[in-house]
N, C-alpha and C positions, 0 to 999 in steps of 0.2 A: 441503588448506587452506594449507600452507606456500608453495604456488606463487602465492598471492595477495600475497606479501610486497611485491613491487614496487608494486602498487596500494595496499597499506596504507600504504606510505611516502608516496605521493602524498597520501593522505587524512589523514595524522597531524597536520596543523597545526590543532589545536583552537583555536577562536576565541571561543566563547561570545557570538556575535552572529548575527542572523538571516541567512538565505540570500537572495541576490538574483541576478539575471541580470547577467553582466559587461557592460561597455560595448560590446563587440563583438557581443553577443547570441548568442554561440556557447557560452559556458561559464558557470560559476557562481562567485560570490564571496560573501563575507560583508559585512555593512553596515559593518564596520571596514576594508574594503579588502583582505582576504586572499583569495587564490585558494581555491576550494573544489572538491575532487574528490569527487563522490558515490560512496562505497563502501558500498552498502547490504547489509543482511542480511534475508532473508525470515523473518518471525516472525509470520505472520498470526494465529495463535491465542494470542498472548502474553497479552493481557488476559483472555481467556476461560478459559484452561486452566491457568495457572500460579499457584502461591501466591506470596506476597511473597518467601519465602526462595528458591524456585526461580527466580523472575524475577531476583533479585539475582545468583544464581550464573550464570545465562545471560548477563546483561548485562555482568557483570565479565569473563567469558570473551571476549565480543565486543569489549569495550574493549581488552583485552590483544592481541587479534588485529588491531586497527587499523581496525575498522569505524567509520563515523561516522554512518550512518543505519540505524535499526531500523524496518522496515516492519511495522505492526500494524494490526488492524481493530477499531474500537470495537464495531460490531454484527457479530459474527463470522460467518464462512461456515458453520461446522459447527454447525448448530442453535443459533446464538447468541442467538436470541430466546426459545427455549423450554427450553433446557438451562442451568441455572444455572452460574455460575462456581464455582471451588473453595470459595468461602465461602457457597454456596447462594443467590447473588443473581442476579437478572435485570436487564437494562439499562433496560427500559421498563415503564410501567404499561399493562396491557391492550394491549400491542404497538402503542402509540401513540407515534410519534416526537416528538410535541410534549410528551410527559410522561416525562421522565427519572425513573427509580425512585431517588429520593434520600431520605435521612433526615437528621435533625439530628445533627451531630457527625461525627467521622471517626476515632474511636479503634479501631484494629485489634483491640484486646483485648475490645471490646464488639461482639458480632455484630449488635446492633440498630442501632448507630451506623454501622458500617463497611459501606457499600453498594457496589454495582457500580462506581459512578463514583468513589468514594473510592479504589478499587483501581486504576482507570485513572489517576487523579491520581498515586497513589504511584509507579506504574511510569514515567509520563512524567517525574516529578521525579527519579527515580533515573537515567533516561537523561540528563537534563540535568546532574545532578551528575557524571556520568562524561564530560561533554564531548561528548555525542553528540546527534543529532537524532532525532526520531521522525517517520517518514513515516506520518502518521495518516490512515487511511481511515475516514471517518465511518461507512460501511456497506459491506458486501460487495454485489456487483452482484445477487445473487439476492434482495435485498430490494426490488429495483426491476423486474427483468426477468422476463418470463414464459418462462423457459427451465428449465434444470436447476438442481438444488440444493435445499437444505432450505427456503429462504425463511423465513417467508412474505413475500409482497409486501405492504409496508406504506406505501410512499411514493407520493405524488402531488406535483404542482407546489407546492401550498400548504404541505403539512407538510414537504416537503423544504427549503423556504426557511426555515421556522421552526426546523427542526432544525439547519440549517447555522448560523443566527444564534445558537442556544442554545449550541452547542459553541464557536463563536467567542468568545462572551462568557466562557465558562468558562475558556478558555485564552488570553485576550487578552494576558496579561502573560508568557506563556511564549515565550522567544526561540527555543526549539528545535523549534517545530512547523512541519512541512512538510505541507501539506494535499494529500492524494491522493484525488481523486474516482474513481468507477468501481469496478472490482473484477471483471475477467475475465468480462464479459458483453457481448453485442452491444447496440447502442443502437437500431438500426432493423432489424426482422426480422418474419418471419411465424411464427405459432404457432397450433396448433389448440386451441380450448377447446370441450369437449363436441362434438368432431368437426367443428367449423366453423373453417376457417382464417381468422385475423384478422391484420391488419397493426398493428404497434406501433412507435411512435417515442418512446423514452425520453429523447431529448436534452433536451427541455424540463425534465424532472425534475432532471437533473444541472446544468443551467444555473440552475435555481431554487436548488439547494443552494449553488452558487458565489455566487449573488446574496446569499443569506443570510449567508454567511461575510464577503463584502466589505461588506455593510451595516454590519457591526460594525468590521471591521479595515481597510477600504479596501484600497489596494494594499500595505499592510504584510503582507497575507497572500500567501504564496508558494503557488500552487496548480498542481498538475499532475493527470494523469489516467492511471489504470491500465487499459489496454484489454484486450479478449479476445485469445486466442492468434491469432497470424498477422496482427495489425493494429497500427496506430499511432493514438495520440490525434489525430494530424494529419488522419486520415481524416474526422473529424466535428467537431473543435473548433479547428482550427489558427487560424482568424481570430478566435476569441472572445477578447475582451480580458482575461478572467480567467485564461486559460491561459498561465502563465509559461514552462512548459517542456513539450515533448512527451515522450512515453514510448512505446516499442514493447514488444510481448511476442513475442519470436521463438519462445518456447515449447518444446514437448516433442514436436512432430510428426515430427521427423527429426534424425538425428545431424548432418548437414551442412546448414546453412542460410546463405545468402549475406547474413548480417546486415549486412555493410558496405554493401550496396546500400540497405537500409532506412535506415541512418544518413545516407548521402549524400542520399537522397531527401528526408528531413525537413529536412536542412540547406539544401537548395536552395529551400525554400518561402519565400514572402513573406507577412507580415513574418518576418524571421529569428528563430528561437527555438532554444535549446539542445535537445538530445535525448539519450536514453540507452535502453538495453535494460533495462527494469525487471523483466522476467521472462524471462531466458534459460533454457535447459534446467537443471533441478534435478539436482544430483548424486544418484544412486541412484533416479531416477524412471524408470519403464518408458518405453521409446521407443515413441511412438505407440500407446498402449494402448486407444484408444477404440473398438475393434471387439470388445471382450470379452476381451482378453488381459491384463487387469490382473494376474491371478494367475499365469498361465503365462509372461507376459513373453517371448513367442517372439522378439521383436526385441532382447531384452537390455535393459540399463539404461544410463543415461548415466553415464559415468565421470568421474573428476576431470579427465582429459585433455579430454573433450568440453566440460566446463564452462570450463576454461581457454581452450581454442581459441575458444569462442563469445565469451567475455568480452574477450579481447585483440583479436580481430578488430573488435569494435564500437568499442573505445576507440581503436585505431589508425586507424579510419575517421573519427574526430572526435567521438565521444560525450563528453559532459561527465561521465561516470561510468558506473557499472554496479551491478547488484544481484546478489548471490550467493544461491542457495537450495539447501537440502538437503531432500530429500523426507521424510526421517525426523526432521527438526528442526522445520520450520514448523508441523507438526500438534500438537506437544507432547502426543502421545498417551499417556495413562496408562491402561493396560488394567485396573488395579485399580478 
């Protein structure tokens, strides 16, 4: 972690203003005119798995380390719709994205009042208090895509737009929200259902969610997209007006990845948009484990050096920032 010091110095100019694209459309800045270098940390299960006290400890550590974006998911990847959070609360009523499971009041000492979204509110407010931004994923990709993961699939074009607008209204006054759609799933693919291969195109669903957000916030919303491994958001959404910044996921498939080529490619597209590697290799993640070698990890694990190399290569190629991830952290796994 100490080797991220240089990047943390670049990111340490806290502003308490919304993030925007810079005039040259290559980098980021805040609405009060200060340069903004995105130094993110991967905390996907933050809302779902941590208590208030645990979240406070984690966020304070990340503040001290110089991070300025905390990436977390409202409808979490790991059984986030059916496994309650640490206070016994679920996010939706009957798994319906148009019905947030909310109750009157927000007193954390009253378990009837303090609901799932009160807890999300608390964490977002603590992130803001510490001068950081939340990279807020409204939902993980398995809630949309017919692929791997816990799911369940709950979104269509209609309810995605409603859900996007609902969250946008809830957080309309928060300066520190960066909207991240997607969540590590393909958007156009083939998948077998009951033995019959079918073609799916989920791009209209994500576009509907973006439409819902912008219906409330207009272009005051800063929106990007987290793609599946080995791809960039530019593959599917580059010319969409709602997409303010591209993101790639160089991912976990190999130790050596020519990430600089991905950055240069994105920066060569028209219209110009900033880009960054939103999910490089995670420290302590098995190298390319998707052939059943998760436990044996015959190819080893990504080291701190691997992470540093990937991060610096993307930044030196022109990325507007980068995100760090540790495989034993983002899960916030509590075996008890």
